[in-house]
C-alpha positions as CSV (number, residue, x, y, z in Angstrom):
1,M,18.6,11.7,14.3
2,S,16.2,11.2,11.4
3,L,12.7,9.8,11.8
4,E,13.8,6.6,10.1
5,E,16.7,6.2,12.5
6,K,14.5,6.8,15.5
7,L,11.9,4.3,14.3
8,L,14.6,1.7,13.7
9,Q,16.2,2.3,17.0
10,D,12.9,1.9,18.9
11,F,11.8,-1.0,16.7
12,I,15.0,-3.0,17.5
13,T,14.3,-2.8,21.2
14,L,10.8,-4.2,21.0
15,P,9.9,-7.8,21.8
16,E,9.1,-10.0,18.8
17,D,5.3,-9.9,19.3
18,K,5.3,-6.1,19.3
19,K,7.5,-6.0,16.2
20,I,4.8,-8.0,14.5
21,E,2.2,-5.5,15.6
22,V,4.3,-2.6,14.2
23,I,4.7,-4.3,10.9
24,D,0.9,-5.1,10.7
25,F,0.2,-1.4,11.5
26,V,2.6,-0.2,8.8
27,E,0.9,-2.5,6.3
28,F,-2.5,-1.2,7.4
29,L,-1.4,2.4,6.8
30,K,0.0,1.5,3.4
31,L,-3.3,-0.1,2.4
32,K,-5.3,3.0,3.6
33,T,-3.3,5.3,1.4
34,Q,-3.6,3.1,-1.7
35,Q,-6.1,4.0,-4.4
36,P,-9.4,2.0,-3.9
37,I,-9.7,-0.9,-6.3
38,E,-12.9,0.5,-7.9
39,S,-11.2,3.8,-8.8
40,L,-8.1,1.9,-10.1
41,M,-10.3,-0.2,-12.3
42,D,-12.1,2.9,-13.7
43,T,-8.7,4.4,-14.5
44,I,-7.6,1.2,-16.3
45,I,-10.8,1.1,-18.3
46,N,-10.7,4.7,-19.2
47,E,-7.1,4.6,-20.3
48,N,-7.6,1.5,-22.4
49,Q,-11.0,2.1,-24.0
50,D,-9.9,1.7,-27.6
51,A,-8.1,-1.6,-26.9
52,L,-11.1,-2.9,-24.9
53,K,-13.5,-2.0,-27.7
54,E,-11.2,-3.8,-30.2
55,L,-11.1,-6.9,-28.0
56,A,-14.9,-6.9,-27.7
57,K,-15.3,-7.3,-31.5
């Protein structure tokens, strides 16, 4: 049985309130692994410097 199948099998047996907690936790983990917004903005600015300079004229 794969990890995904095991998770789904266990998830299905949970009461609704616990399912919501699992979903909240998964969302939390996804957010933790995302690039911080400041770093993302730095990347966007660096990759688009020429266009931003042109717009600033």
